[in-house]
TIMI-2910 file (N, C-alpha, C, CB; in pm, 1 decimal, decimal comma, always signed):
<rs>
+----------+----------+----------+----------+----------+----------+----------+----------+----------+----------+----------+----------+------+
!      n_x !      n_y !      n_z !     ca_x !     ca_y !     ca_z !      c_x !      c_y !      c_z !     cb_x !     cb_y !     cb_z ! resn !
+----------+----------+----------+----------+----------+----------+----------+----------+----------+----------+----------+----------+------+
!    +84,7 !   -121,5 !     +0,0 !     +0,0 !     +0,0 !     +0,0 !    +87,0 !   +124,9 !     +0,0 !    -95,1 !     +1,5 !   +123,2 !  Met !
!    +42,9 !   +223,7 !    -72,0 !   +117,3 !   +348,8 !    -76,5 !    +70,0 !   +440,2 !    +35,7 !   +100,9 !   +417,9 !   -213,8 !  Ser !
!   +159,0 !   +524,2 !    +78,9 !   +124,3 !   +616,2 !   +186,7 !    +39,4 !   +730,0 !   +133,7 !   +250,2 !   +670,9 !   +254,0 !  Arg !
!    -42,0 !   +782,5 !   +221,9 !   -119,4 !   +899,9 !   +184,1 !    -25,9 !  +1020,4 !   +185,6 !   -241,4 !   +921,4 !   +280,1 !  Ser !
!    -45,0 !  +1114,5 !    +94,7 !    +37,3 !  +1235,5 !    +94,5 !     +2,0 !  +1323,0 !   +213,4 !    +19,3 !  +1313,8 !    -36,7 !  Pro !
!    +92,1 !  +1415,2 !   +247,4 !    +65,3 !  +1507,0 !   +356,8 !    +17,9 !  +1640,5 !   +301,7 !   +190,3 !  +1525,9 !   +444,2 !  Leu !
!    -73,0 !  +1701,4 !   +373,4 !   -129,0 !  +1829,0 !   +330,7 !    -21,4 !  +1937,1 !   +330,1 !   -245,4 !  +1870,1 !   +422,1 !  Cys !
!     -6,6 !  +2010,7 !   +219,9 !    +93,1 !  +2118,4 !   +213,2 !    +59,3 !  +2233,6 !   +306,4 !   +104,9 !  +2170,2 !    +70,8 !  Pro !
!    -66,9 !  +2243,4 !   +346,6 !   -110,0 !  +2353,7 !   +433,2 !    -73,2 !  +2329,5 !   +579,4 !   -260,7 !  +2374,0 !   +420,9 !  Glu !
!    -94,9 !  +2205,2 !   +626,9 !    -77,0 !  +2180,4 !   +770,3 !     +4,4 !  +2054,7 !   +801,2 !   -211,4 !  +2169,5 !   +836,3 !  Cys !
!    +34,1 !  +1974,9 !   +698,4 !   +114,8 !  +1855,8 !   +720,4 !    +35,7 !  +1735,1 !   +768,4 !   +221,2 !  +1886,2 !   +818,8 !  Gly !
!    -94,7 !  +1749,9 !   +778,6 !   -180,9 !  +1638,5 !   +820,8 !   -194,0 !  +1539,5 !   +706,2 !   -321,4 !  +1689,6 !   +865,6 !  His !
!   -217,3 !  +1413,3 !   +739,2 !   -232,5 !  +1311,7 !   +635,4 !   -359,2 !  +1336,5 !   +554,5 !   -235,5 !  +1171,1 !   +697,4 !  Glu !
!   -349,1 !  +1316,2 !   +425,7 !   -463,6 !  +1338,0 !   +338,0 !   -522,0 !  +1203,8 !   +296,8 !   -423,4 !  +1420,5 !   +213,7 !  Met !
!   -648,6 !  +1203,4 !   +257,7 !   -713,9 !  +1080,9 !   +213,0 !   -768,0 !  +1099,6 !    +72,4 !   -826,9 !  +1040,5 !   +309,4 !  Glu !
!   -784,9 !   +986,0 !     +3,0 !   -837,6 !   +991,4 !   -132,7 !   -975,1 !  +1056,1 !   -134,2 !   -844,3 !   +851,4 !   -193,4 !  Leu !
!   -993,6 !  +1145,5 !   -227,9 !  -1122,0 !  +1215,0 !   -237,2 !  -1176,7 !  +1200,1 !   -377,7 !  -1107,7 !  +1364,6 !   -199,9 !  Ala !
!  -1161,9 !  +1079,6 !   -432,4 !  -1208,0 !  +1057,9 !   -569,8 !  -1360,0 !  +1063,6 !   -579,0 !  -1157,7 !   +923,2 !   -622,1 !  Asp !
!  -1426,1 !  +1067,3 !   -462,4 !  -1571,9 !  +1078,8 !   -462,6 !  -1614,5 !  +1224,1 !   -475,9 !  -1630,9 !  +1017,9 !   -334,9 !  Tyr !
!  -1515,5 !  +1313,0 !   -463,3 !  -1546,9 !  +1455,6 !   -472,2 !  -1557,4 !  +1497,4 !   -618,0 !  -1440,1 !  +1540,1 !   -399,5 !  Leu !
!  -1666,9 !  +1559,1 !   -651,9 !  -1682,0 !  +1610,7 !   -787,9 !  -1728,2 !  +1754,8 !   -779,1 !  -1782,6 !  +1524,6 !   -871,2 !  Glu !
!  -1653,9 !  +1841,9 !   -843,0 !  -1692,4 !  +1982,5 !   -843,1 !  -1739,6 !  +2021,4 !   -981,4 !  -1575,6 !  +2072,3 !   -798,2 !  Thr !
!  -1818,8 !  +2124,4 !   -987,0 !  -1868,6 !  +2170,4 !  -1116,9 !  -1753,5 !  +2220,8 !  -1202,8 !  -1974,2 !  +2281,3 !  -1098,7 !  Glu !
!  -1647,6 !  +2267,7 !  -1136,7 !  -1531,4 !  +2314,5 !  -1212,2 !  -1455,2 !  +2195,8 !  -1270,9 !  -1438,3 !  +2399,0 !  -1122,1 !  Glu !
!  -1465,1 !  +2082,7 !  -1202,1 !  -1404,3 !  +1961,0 !  -1254,4 !  -1256,8 !  +1946,5 !  -1224,4 !  -1423,8 !  +1955,2 !  -1399,8 !  Gly !
!  -1202,9 !  +2028,8 !  -1136,0 !  -1060,6 !  +2015,9 !  -1106,1 !  -1034,9 !  +1991,1 !   -957,4 !   -986,8 !  +2140,7 !  -1150,9 !  His !
!  -1118,8 !  +1909,8 !   -896,7 !  -1100,5 !  +1875,4 !   -755,9 !   -973,6 !  +1792,1 !   -739,3 !  -1223,7 !  +1798,6 !   -701,4 !  Ala !
!   -907,0 !  +1810,1 !   -628,8 !   -786,1 !  +1734,4 !   -601,2 !   -820,1 !  +1587,6 !   -577,1 !   -712,0 !  +1793,1 !   -480,2 !  Ser !
!   -724,4 !  +1500,0 !   -607,1 !   -746,6 !  +1358,1 !   -581,4 !   -744,7 !  +1329,5 !   -431,3 !   -640,4 !  +1273,1 !   -653,2 !  Asp !
!   -680,0 !  +1418,6 !   -356,6 !   -668,8 !  +1399,0 !   -212,7 !   -723,9 !  +1520,2 !   -139,7 !   -522,8 !  +1373,3 !   -172,0 !  Tyr !
!   -778,4 !  +1495,3 !    -21,0 !   -830,1 !  +1604,6 !    +60,3 !   -779,3 !  +1588,0 !   +202,8 !   -985,7 !  +1608,7 !    +56,8 !  Ile !
!   -744,6 !  +1699,5 !   +265,4 !   -694,0 !  +1696,0 !   +402,0 !   -806,7 !  +1661,6 !   +498,4 !   -629,6 !  +1830,9 !   +440,0 !  Cys !
!   -777,7 !  +1572,0 !   +592,2 !   -879,4 !  +1529,1 !   +688,2 !   -874,4 !  +1610,7 !   +817,2 !   -862,0 !  +1381,3 !   +720,1 !  Met !
!   -783,9 !  +1709,1 !   +822,5 !   -771,9 !  +1791,9 !   +941,9 !   -875,8 !  +1902,8 !   +938,3 !   -630,1 !  +1851,1 !   +953,8 !  Asn !
!   -972,3 !  +1896,9 !  +1028,8 !  -1082,1 !  +1994,5 !  +1029,4 !  -1032,2 !  +2136,3 !  +1055,2 !  -1185,8 !  +1956,6 !  +1134,9 !  Glu !
!   -915,6 !  +2147,8 !  +1120,6 !   -864,7 !  +2280,0 !  +1155,6 !   -766,7 !  +2333,5 !  +1051,8 !   -797,9 !  +2275,5 !  +1291,2 !  Lys !
!   -747,2 !  +2257,8 !   +945,8 !   -654,1 !  +2300,8 !   +842,1 !   -704,8 !  +2427,3 !   +774,1 !   -633,2 !  +2189,3 !   +738,5 !  Cys !
!   -618,4 !  +2529,0 !   +759,8 !   -659,9 !  +2654,2 !   +695,3 !   -691,9 !  +2636,4 !   +548,1 !   -552,2 !  +2758,6 !   +710,6 !  Pro !
!   -645,7 !  +2527,1 !   +489,0 !   -668,3 !  +2504,9 !   +347,3 !   -795,2 !  +2426,6 !   +318,4 !   -551,7 !  +2433,6 !   +288,4 !  Gly !
!   -859,2 !  +2375,5 !   +425,2 !   -979,7 !  +2294,6 !   +405,8 !  -1101,2 !  +2383,7 !   +386,6 !  -1001,6 !  +2200,3 !   +525,1 !  Val !
!  -1174,2 !  +2355,8 !   +280,5 !  -1296,2 !  +2432,5 !   +255,2 !  -1415,9 !  +2342,9 !   +282,6 !  -1299,9 !  +2487,4 !   +108,6 !  Lys !
!  -1506,1 !  +2391,4 !   +366,9 !  -1624,5 !  +2312,4 !   +398,8 !  -1749,2 !  +2389,9 !   +360,9 !  -1627,3 !  +2274,8 !   +548,3 !  Thr !
!  -1862,2 !  +2322,3 !   +368,1 !  -1988,8 !  +2387,9 !   +335,5 !  -2037,7 !  +2474,7 !   +451,1 !  -2095,0 !  +2283,6 !   +299,9 !  Asp !
!  -1976,9 !  +2453,8 !   +568,7 !  -2019,0 !  +2530,8 !   +686,1 !  -1946,7 !  +2664,5 !   +690,5 !  -1992,6 !  +2451,8 !   +815,8 !  Lys !
!  -2016,3 !  +2766,5 !   +733,8 !  -1953,7 !  +2898,2 !   +748,0 !  -1943,2 !  +2935,6 !   +894,2 !  -2032,9 !  +3005,4 !   +671,3 !  Asp !
+----------+----------+----------+----------+----------+----------+----------+----------+----------+----------+----------+----------+------+
</rs>
């Protein structure tokens, strides 16, 4: 098994996000799982 990459924003381990589909169509293959990461965008404001 290959290791998950680390988030460039906070260094937290990232997970595959191939289920993510954006209308722009350029979603990253990986998404940071750290809720406090400054680079994480959520639907909550």
